[in-house]
C-alpha positions in Angstrom: -28.1 237.0 31.8 -28.5 240.0 34.1 -26.1 241.0 36.9 -28.4 240.0 39.8 -29.0 236.5 38.4 -25.3 235.9 37.8 -24.4 236.6 41.4 -26.6 234.2 43.3 -24.6 231.9 45.5 -22.8 229.8 44.6 -21.6 232.0 41.8 -20.0 230.7 38.7 -16.4 231.9 38.6 -16.6 232.8 35.0 -19.4 235.3 35.8 -17.0 237.2 38.1 -14.7 237.8 35.1 -17.5 239.6 33.2 -16.5 243.2 32.5 -19.9 244.5 33.7 -19.6 242.6 36.9 -16.1 243.8 37.6 -17.0 247.4 37.0 -20.3 247.2 39.0 -18.6 245.8 42.1 -15.3 247.6 41.7 -13.6 244.3 42.4 -15.0 244.3 45.9 -16.0 240.6 45.8 -15.2 238.7 49.1 -14.9 234.9 49.3 -17.1 233.6 52.2 -15.7 230.0 52.4 -12.4 228.3 52.9 -11.3 226.5 49.7 -9.3 223.3 49.8 -7.5 221.3 47.1 -6.6 217.7 48.0 -7.2 218.5 51.7 -4.8 221.5 51.5 -6.2 225.0 52.3 -5.4 227.2 49.3 -7.6 230.3 50.0 -9.2 231.4 53.3 -12.6 233.0 53.7 -12.4 236.8 53.6 -10.1 237.0 50.6 -10.9 239.5 47.9 -11.4 237.7 44.5 -9.4 239.7 42.0 -8.8 238.3 38.5 -5.5 236.7 39.5 -7.2 234.7 42.3 -10.2 233.8 40.1 -7.9 232.3 37.4 -6.0 230.5 40.2 -9.2 228.8 41.3 -10.2 227.9 37.8 -6.8 226.3 37.3 -7.4 224.2 40.5 -10.7 223.1 39.0 -13.1 225.2 41.0 -16.2 226.3 39.0 -18.5 227.9 41.7 -17.8 229.8 45.0 -19.8 231.5 47.6 -19.2 235.3 47.8 -20.2 238.4 49.7 -21.3 241.4 47.7 -20.2 244.9 48.9 -23.6 246.0 50.1 -24.6 242.7 51.7 -25.4 242.6 55.4 -23.9 239.2 55.9 -20.2 239.1 56.9 -17.6 236.4 56.5 -16.1 235.1 59.8 -12.5 235.4 58.8 -11.0 238.8 57.8 -7.3 237.8 58.0 -6.8 237.9 54.2 -8.8 241.1 53.7 -6.3 243.8 52.8 -6.2 247.2 54.6 -6.4 248.9 51.1 -9.6 247.0 50.2 -11.2 247.8 53.5 -10.4 251.5 53.1 -12.0 251.5 49.6 -15.2 250.0 51.2 -15.2 252.6 53.9 -14.9 255.4 51.3 -18.0 254.1 49.6 -19.9 254.9 52.8 -18.5 258.3 53.5 -20.6 261.5 53.1 -19.0 264.4 51.1 -19.9 268.1 50.8 -18.9 270.2 47.8 -19.2 274.0 48.0 -18.4 275.8 44.8 -20.0 278.7 42.8 -19.2 277.1 39.5 -21.6 274.3 38.5 -19.1 272.9 36.0 -16.5 272.5 38.7 -19.0 270.9 41.0 -19.9 268.3 38.4 -16.2 267.8 37.6 -15.4 267.1 41.3 -18.4 264.8 41.6 -17.0 262.7 38.6 -13.5 262.6 40.3 -15.0 261.6 43.6 -17.1 258.8 42.1 -13.9 257.6 40.4 -12.3 257.6 43.8 -14.6 255.0 45.5 -17.2 257.6 46.8 -20.9 256.7 46.3 -22.6 259.5 44.3 -25.7 259.2 46.6 -23.4 260.3 49.5 -22.3 263.5 47.8 -24.0 266.8 48.7 -23.3 270.0 46.7 -24.1 273.7 47.2 -23.2 276.7 45.0 -23.3 279.5 47.7 -21.7 280.1 51.0 -24.8 280.4 53.2 -25.7 276.7 54.0 -22.2 275.3 54.3 -21.8 275.4 58.1 -25.4 274.3 58.6 -25.0 271.3 56.4 -21.8 270.3 58.1 -23.5 270.4 61.5 -26.6 268.6 60.3 -25.2 266.1 57.7 -21.7 265.6 59.3 -19.9 264.8 56.1 -16.5 263.2 56.6 -15.0 265.0 53.5 -15.6 268.7 52.8 -14.5 270.4 49.6 -14.8 274.2 49.6 -13.7 276.4 46.7 -11.7 279.5 47.6 -13.9 281.7 45.4 -16.9 281.0 47.5 -15.4 283.4 50.1 -13.4 285.8 48.0 -12.6 288.3 50.8 -12.2 286.1 53.9 -11.7 282.7 52.4 -9.0 281.2 54.7 -10.5 282.7 57.8 -13.8 281.1 57.0 -12.1 277.8 56.1 -10.4 277.8 59.6 -13.8 278.4 61.2 -15.4 275.6 59.2 -12.5 273.2 60.2 -13.5 273.7 63.8 -17.0 272.4 63.2 -16.2 269.6 60.8 -15.8 266.0 62.1 -13.7 265.0 59.1 -11.2 266.3 56.5 -11.6 269.8 54.9 -10.1 270.5 51.5 -9.7 274.0 49.9 -10.0 273.8 46.2 -8.5 276.6 44.0 -8.1 277.2 40.4 -4.5 278.6 40.3 -2.1 278.9 37.3 0.7 276.4 37.8 3.2 279.1 36.9 2.3 281.1 40.0 4.6 279.2 42.3 4.8 281.9 45.0 1.0 282.1 45.3 0.6 278.4 45.5 3.3 278.1 48.2 1.6 280.9 50.2 -1.8 279.2 49.9 -0.4 275.8 51.0 1.2 277.2 54.1 -1.9 279.2 55.1 -4.2 276.3 54.5 -2.0 273.9 56.5 -2.4 276.4 59.4 -6.2 275.9 59.1 -5.7 272.1 59.3 -7.1 271.8 55.8 -5.5 270.6 52.6 -5.1 272.5 49.3 -6.3 270.9 46.1 -5.4 272.8 42.9 -7.8 272.4 39.9 -8.0 270.5 37.7 -8.0 267.7 40.3 -6.5 264.4 39.2 -8.7 261.3 40.0 -5.6 259.2 40.7 -4.1 261.8 43.1 -7.4 262.3 44.9 -7.8 258.5 45.3 -4.5 258.3 47.1 -5.3 261.4 49.2 -8.7 260.0 50.3 -7.2 256.6 51.1 -4.6 258.3 53.3 -7.4 260.1 55.2 -8.6 256.8 56.6 -6.4 255.6 59.5 -5.8 252.0 60.6 -7.9 252.8 63.6 -10.8 253.7 61.3 -10.4 250.3 59.7 -10.4 248.5 63.1 -13.6 250.3 64.0 -15.1 249.2 60.7 -14.2 245.6 61.2 -15.7 245.7 64.7 -19.0 247.0 63.2 -18.9 244.2 60.6 -18.3 241.5 63.2 -21.1 243.1 65.4 -23.5 242.8 62.4 -22.5 239.2 62.0 -23.2 238.4 65.6 -26.6 240.1 65.5 -27.6 238.2 62.3 -26.6 234.9 63.9 -28.6 235.6 67.0 -31.7 236.8 65.2 
């Protein structure tokens, strides 16, 4: 059974426990119906179906449910049970990123970390020289910009400050610095903060970056995202 066939509504709950399904959807499976047991509402539409919730439904005797896949254009009508964290993860999947680094290995390494941090690889742009950075920021408008300090060896922080003025999102300065050089690290941090950017020391931890990126999304961003989802739903209903 392939993945597409296993996710046609109504979906067998056991299929949602398959490892390939869980990994492909990153647990972003949304329930699109209210579920009742003996006339008592037990789960509302809009809930994310994690493994705990799936086993709960199986114990209640449910075998199939209707779901919304992450890339679907249809939207459930009730988002009360959708957690802020899950919505932030969905938002990150849509964000554009720009990586600027001379070192191809470091570019590929950061791409791997970003894709492990909910970013869609198709939304990641990468350059290995300093010339197109500002142009790409103006044209592509990435929400997340990662620039390596070695790209501008003489005037790195000055350039970062200039780029921050043009960026519509968050700018990160990446630097390969020996952890024993505490004074240099502290100096970099204070100067980068003055540029309204954030310093990331290599190697970058995927778990740390996930938390940093999630913090970049405000509750106001989430509200706007929900408004877009509800607007899509209204348009689909009127079509």
